[in-house]
N, C-alpha and C positions, 0 to 999 in steps of 0.2 A: 586586601580583600580576603575574607575567610575561605576555607575550602568548600563551603556550601554556598553556592551562588544559584540564582534561579536559572535553571536549564530547561528550556521548552523544546521538546523534540519537534522537528518539522515533519509533518505527515504529508508526503507527496509521493507520486509514482517514482520520481527520480530517486528520492531518498530510500524508498522501499527496495528498488532495484540495486542501489549501491550497497544496502545492508546485506543483501544475499550474495552478490557477486564479489564485492571487494571488502566486505566486513567493515564498511565505513558508515557511520551514523551522522546525521545532521542535527544541530541544535541551534536555537536562537539564544544568544548570550547577551549580557549587558554591554553597552557601547564601550565602557571603560575597561573591560576584561582583555587580558592578553593571552598568548598561547600557553604559557606556563601555568597561569591561574586556572585556565579552562582544563588543562590536563590534570592538575591536582584535584579539582572539583569533581570531575567525572570519575577518577579513580576512587575518590572517597565515597561518592554517592552510590555508585553502581558496583563497587568491589571488582573492578576489571583492570587489566593492564593496557595502557594506551601506548601505541607505537608512534603515531604522528598526529599533529593537529594543524589544520590549515584554516585560516580565518579570512572571511570576506566581509567587507562593509559596503552595504548598498544604501544609497541615499533615497529618502522618501520622495515620491512623486508629488507634483502639484495636482491638487484635486479641485474641481469646480463643480458647482451645482446651482440650481435655481431654487430659491425659497419662494414658495407659492403661498400667499396669504392675501391680505388686503391689496398689497401691491407686489408685483413680481420683482425680485431682487437677486442679482448675481452674488453668490457667496463663494469665496475662494479660500483654500487652506492648503496645508501640506501634510502628507502622511509622515509618520515618524521614521527616522533612520533605523535600519536594522543591521545587526552584526550576526553573521552566521559562522558556526564553527563546524568544519568537517573533521570528524574524529575517527581515525583508523585504529582499530583495536588489534591487539596481539593475536596470533593464531590460537584458536581454541576458545577465545573469549567472545561473549555475546551479551547484548542487552535486549531484554524481551519487550521492546517497544511495539513490534508488529506481531506479537504472539496471537492476539485476538484475530487479526486478519488471516494469519496462517491457519488457525483453527477453522475459520469460516470456509476457506478454500478446500481444506480436507473434507469437511462435511459435505460441501457441494460436490466434490469428486465422488464420494461414497454414494450420494443420492443418484448421481448420473449412472454409476455402475449398476445400482439396483434397478433403475428404470430400463437400462439396456438388457439386463438379465430377464426382466419381466417380458420385454418385447420379444426376446428370443424364444422364451417358453410359449408365448402366445402363437408365434409363427410356427413353431414345431407342432403345436396342437392342431392348427388349421391344416398344415400339410399332412399330418397323420390322418385326420378325418377324411380328407379328399382321397387319399391313397387307399383307405379301407373300404370305400364304396364298391359294392360288388358289380354294379352295372352303371355305366356312364354313357349317356347318349352322345353320339358323335355329331359335331356340327358339320354343316356343308363345307366341303373342301378339306376336311381334316382326315388325315390318314392314320392308320393303326400304328 
């Protein structure tokens, strides 16, 4: 198998967390691939150094559905088998798979900060206006 094999990154919360905490990325690889081939393919395609590769093979589930037409009919099938590769990169190396998600979270944080600052300014304006009033009527039971 050549160094370039189809590597599909798995986009999930678990793989996102592992990429930030452990510097480990998850890929779907061909069923026939082994650890050495996956390591060489990732190093060639992404220009990074790989420390460790773990491979997991999960069997496809049985799937059933009902075909509705002139007559109802049960249809059964099987989802394809999947082989996942958990690739741990060397210290200082990274693959920009989740770069777009990181940018979106940074934008969201900036917007929240702007909204908080605006709310603080509005609050300061309202407190300043009430404190500048020369005369304020006292309500019943209120002391000076």
